[in-house]
N, C-alpha and C positions, 0 to 999 in steps of 0.2 A: 182227593187231590191236597185240603188242606195241610194234611198229616205229612203229606211227602214235601210239600213247600215248608213246613216247619222243620221237617229233618235236615233237609237239603242247608238251609239258611243256619240251624245250630251248627251243622257240620263244618261249614264253608265260612260263614261269617263271625266275626267276633261274636260273644255275647255280653253284650256290654249293657244291655237294654234289657226289664220285665216286659215283655213283648205280651200283648193281650191276645191269645191262642183264636185269631181271625186275621182275614187278609181279604184286601179290595182290590177289584180288578179293576174297576173306572169310577167316575165321579161324575156327578154334575150339579154345579151350584153348592147347595145344601146337605146334599144325599152322597151317600159312599154304596155301592153295590159290589159282594160278597162274590165269589167263585160260583156260587148256585143264584145268583141272580138276584138274592134278595136286597133291599134297601132297607139303608139305615140313616136315620139323621144323625148328621156330624155334629157335637158337641165338642170339637179338641181344637176343629179347624186348624192340624196341623201345628198346634201349640200356638194359634194365634196367628199365623200367616197367611189363612187361606180367608182375608176378611171380607174379601171380594166374591168370592163363591169358587169351587174348584172350576178351572179351565175356563173362566170368563172368556165369551169369543172375542172383545176388543184386546184383551193382554194377547189371548193366546194368535190372534192375526198378528200384530205388532211382533208377537215372536217369530212368526213364519215369515213376515215380509223381508224382516231385518237381516235372519239367518239366510236369506238368498243374496243378499248384498256384501255385508262384511260381518264378523262377529269378534274380532280382536286384532289388535296391532300393537299393543301397549301403550304405555304412557312415554315411549320411546318419539310419540309425533304426538302433532295435535288432532282431534277427531272433533267433526261438526258434531256428531251425536251425543258427546260428552259434553262439547259446547252448551247444547240445545238444553239437556237436560240439567246440567250446572245452574242455570238460569233459571228455569223451572222451580227447581226444588230449594232455590235458594231464597227466589222471591215469595212463594207459595208459604214457607215458615218463617221468612222474614231475618235470614242470616246473612253476612254478608259475603260467607264462600262455605262449598263443600268438599270435603275430602273423601272421595268414594274409596267404599273398601266392598267386602263380598259377605262376610259374616256377622252377626250379632257379638260374638265374641271379637272379632276382629277390630271392629269398631270400638269397643271396651277398650283394647289394649292401643289404640290409637289416639284416644280418647286421654289417656294417661300419660302416653308419651306427651302429646301437645302440651298437656296442664303441666308435665314437669317441667317440660323447655320455657314453656313461658312462665314457671316459676324461676327458673334459673335466670332468663334473659329480661324478665321486667321486673319480678319482686326482687332480684338480687338476693334469691334463696344461697348458701353455701353448696356448692358442687355435690352432689351425690349423697344430699341431704333430704330432697323435697320428698314430701310424705302425701298422701292421699287418706282420707276420712273414706270409709264403706260402713254402710250398716249391717249388723249382725242381721242373720237370716236372707244375706242379701244372694241373687244368683244372677250372673251376667254371662255364665259360658263354663268351659271345660279347660280350656290351658291351665299351663302352671299356675301362671300370672293369678288367673282369676282363682283357680284353688286357692294363691297363697292369701284372698283376700275372703276368701269362705269362713263361713263361721261351722260349718256343715261338717262333720268328721267322716261322713260319704264320700263328700266331694274332695277331701285333701289328705286322708290318708294314704301311707305307701306311696303319696309322690312329692315330699320330702326331697332336699331342702327347698327352701318357700322363696320367693322373691319377696326382698324386706321393701319397706315403705308403706305399710298400710296400718291404719291405726282403725280399727273397729270401735262404732258407738252403737248403744241401743236405737234403735228405729224409734222414730217417732218420739225422742226425748230431746225436748229441745234444750234443757239445762246440761244434759251430760255434754250435749254438743259444745257449747257453750263453753263450758270448762273445759274439754281439750282445746278448743280454738285458746283461749285465754294464756293457757301454760306450755303451748309449743308454736313459736316462730317460723319453724319449716314447713307448715302445711299450705301447697299451693293448690287444693280441691277438696269437696267433698262429692262422691258419686251416691246417686240414689235412684231408687226406682220410684215413680211418682205411687203406685201401686204394686205392694211385692209380690208377684206374681207365680213363679215358682216356693215361694215362700208361705202359699198358703192364701193368697187373696188377700192381703193386710193393706188396710186401707188407712189414712194415718188421721188424725183430726184437724180441720178443715182449714187452719190457720196456720199448720205445720210450717207447709213451704213457706209461706209469707215471712215468717220467724226466720228459717234457714236464710234465705236470700239476704234478708238483713244481715244476720251476723255475717255472710259472706263477703257483706260491702262494709263492713266496719272491720274485719280481720283482711282484707283484699285476698278474697279465697274464690277460687272459681267454683260455679255449682253446675257437677255434669246431671243430666237427666239421661238416664237409660229409658229409654221410651220402645226399646227393640220388640218389647211385648205388649206394652200399654197405649203406644201411639198410632196414629193411621186410623182414627174414629171409633177404636174399640171400647173407649169409654165415655164417649157421646162427643167429645170435640177433636179436633184435627189429632190435637196432641193434650194427653191426660195432664200436663202441667197445667194446661187453661183453665182446669177444673179447680185449680189451687191458685190462680192466680198470680202465677210467676213467668219468666221467661229464664231458661236457664244459659248460662254463658257457656255451653255446649251441650249439643243435644244430637242422642244417639236412635237412628232409626235402623230398620231391619224386617227381616219376616215378610209382613205383608206390604213390604215395599216394590216385592215382586208380585204380588198377589199368589204365591205359592209356584211359581213357575221355574224360578230358579234363584242362586243367592247373591241376594245386592244386599245392603248394607250405606250408613251415610252417617259422618261425624258434621256435624254443621256448628260453624261458631263464627266470631266476628272475626274481621283481619286481624286483627292484633293479636289473637291468639294462635289462628290457624299459621299464619307466616312466620310462627316460631319454629314449624317444622321447616326447615332449608331444604331446598334440591339436591336430593341424592341420598338425604337422611333417613329416606321413608318412602313406601310404597309397596306396591303388589302388582303381580304379573296379571290378574284380572281385574284388579279394582278399576272401574271407570270403563271396561269394555263395553263396545257398541250394542252389541245383543242385550245387554242388562239395562245401558242407559235407555233403549228404547221400551224394553218391556216396565222400565220402573215409571216411565211417563208415562205409558198406557194406565199401568195399575193406580198412579197419582189422578189421572183423568176421570177413572171411574167412581174413586173416593167422592169427588166431588159432583162429577154428573149426577149420580145414584142417590145424592144427599145422605151418605150411609151413616154419617154423625148423627143425624135425627133420627132415623131409624134404630140406630143402638139405642138411644133414649128411649123410645117408646118400648121397642121389643125388651129392653132391659126389663122395664116397669113392670111389663106384663108377667116377665117369668117371677119376678121377686113378690110381687103382687098373688101370686098363683098359689104360691107355698107356706101355707099355714103351718110352717113347721116347730112351733110350739104343742101340738098335738102329738107329735111323734118325739118319745122319750129319749130316743138315739142321736137325735139331732140336736146340737148347741147352738147353731147360726145358719142363717142362710144370708151371705151377704153380696155385695157388689157394686159396680158401678157402668152403666150402660150395658154393653155385653160380652162384660166382663165380672164372672159371679162365682163363687164358692158357697158349697153345702159341708161345713162340718160337722164330724159326727164325734161321741166321745170316744170311740175308739176305732183303731183299723179296722177290726173285724167286721165292725157293721159297714163300714164304708166300702170293703172288700167284698161283702153280699150286696151292697146296691149298686154298685160298677156290674155286677154279674146280672142282675136281675134288670139293667138298664140295656144290657146287651142284649138279654133274653127278650124284651122289648124293643130292640132295634133302635137305641140310643148308644151311640159309641162316643164314651167320653174316657179319663183316666184319673186315676187319684193324683195328687201330690201332698208329700209331707206325711203321704202315710194313711191320713183320716182326713182328707178336705179331696171333696171332689168338685172339680172344675166343670164348668160351663162357659164355653167360649165358641158357639156356634158365627158361622160365616155373617157377616152383617147383613146380607143380603136375604137373609130369615122374613118370612113375609108372616102378618099377623095369623092368618088361619093355620100356619105350619107352626108356630109359635104354638097358640092353643092344642094344636094336634099332638106337639111334642109334650106340654104339660102335661097332658092325660094320658101319657105313657109314663113320664116320670112319678105322676102320684100313685098309678097302677104298681109302678115298683115298689115305691117309700111301703104302699100297703102288704106286700108279699114281702118284706122282711122284717 
């Protein structure tokens, strides 16, 4: 059956992913089940979209209930569901307003538009001169603008001409950032991931974001935090920025904002920033639709009701403390925060072997940056399940 599925998909679907040769037909909480009903631990969680576990009953119930009432009217009219969702998410994250979007990359594009509009309207930057600083090794999507801001040739090769207005800076290098800000008056924002996810689970110095925020204040620049992957309890806080004691001027959320049920993302900011996007200048057909609003409210409820931040902290410590990676000469480091962890190998060949051994031992995940394996299970994983999974991971390490 798997061969037939692969053959059909490769024939009719664009081959823009290096997919692992496996197919899952259903899922429950932290588990995936293949076509032979074999059970796997999901340590990818839809690239961090399934924080609440697969098919969480409360989220699915909200989906079913709302789908029978009304799903979409567009922003051409008002919506009680959007009003309630907007109030909930703004109060939870302590922001004035939300601009509802659908995907992580759409949230990033929207944030850049808002920051540029703010730069022209509030900072008085000369029209069409506003620039955004981005970090080397960043990843926030696959659009032309996202590709234009990337330093990864795989992301931007063959996709030019590129969107101008981006200045790359080394991540976790405050001196380089200060130099760029000092020598350029047209910068409206700096856009950073609190932990670089696709970049390899790269964690900055503990005081890096405090220093970044201070520079933003000095030079009148907005701090955009891309928390599409790091947010929503993944790293042990509601948003990862809290681990570094800063509040971004613009906060981006996505992925687990729907618990992996459908595309939902959000841009949160102060009224002073969001209102720079005036009526008619920006929008989307599905942004803020009733179905998405209902699902997102339920997804946020689950995070709070099940105290998934606390579970991420406790289970993340078990993960990192259970691996004595120094006894394996082919592992460079195991690092992470909460349940966002990476295992870095000295070469991609060993990482690929490890991914295969993990799959053989019923642990599903994938590498990033070729030589780094990510371990991001649903935040609903229990201690006994984590301990069982660690035995499988240890067994896999011994086999390579």
